[in-house]
C-alpha positions in Angstrom: 113.4 145.8 78.1 113.3 149.3 76.5 109.5 149.2 76.8 109.6 148.5 80.3 112.5 151.3 81.0 114.7 148.6 82.9 118.5 147.4 82.3 119.9 144.1 83.2 123.4 144.6 84.7 125.8 141.6 84.7 128.0 141.9 88.1 131.4 139.8 88.1 131.1 139.2 84.1 134.1 137.5 82.9 135.0 135.8 79.6 135.4 132.3 80.1 136.4 129.5 77.4 133.2 127.3 76.7 134.7 124.4 78.3 135.4 126.4 81.6 131.9 127.8 81.7 130.7 123.9 81.3 133.0 122.8 84.0 131.6 125.6 86.5 127.8 124.7 85.4 128.5 120.9 86.3 130.2 121.8 89.8 127.3 123.9 90.5 125.0 121.1 89.9 127.0 118.4 91.5 127.4 120.9 94.7 123.4 121.3 94.7 122.7 117.7 94.8 125.3 116.8 97.2 123.5 119.3 99.3 120.4 117.6 98.7 121.4 114.3 99.5 123.3 115.3 102.8 120.0 117.4 103.9 117.7 114.3 103.4 120.1 112.2 105.6 119.7 114.6 108.4 115.9 114.7 107.6 115.7 110.7 107.4 117.5 110.3 110.8 114.8 113.0 112.4 111.9 110.8 110.9 113.7 107.8 112.4 113.6 109.2 115.6 110.1 110.5 115.8 108.9 107.1 114.7 110.9 105.5 117.3 109.4 108.0 120.0 106.0 107.2 119.1 106.4 103.2 118.8 108.1 103.4 122.2 105.2 105.0 123.9 104.8 103.4 127.5 102.6 100.5 128.0 100.2 102.3 130.5 99.7 105.1 128.3 98.6 102.7 125.6 96.1 101.0 127.9 94.9 104.4 129.3 94.3 105.6 125.7 92.8 102.2 124.9 90.0 103.0 127.6 89.2 106.4 126.1 89.3 105.3 122.7 86.9 102.3 122.1 86.4 101.0 118.4 
């Protein structure tokens, strides 16, 4: 780092035992994945609602669209 003239400063540096560091790292990983799982559940519900809204287009609208769009 001397060539670029910068320093790395570690904030809140604590001397932990290797086992404690491992436990903290594992808890951080578990926390990250649990947030992803719960977040994906939320978006899955939104997708289901959007698809349900698309499927439940009123019959009259479908008839109007079929007259406009001809295959």
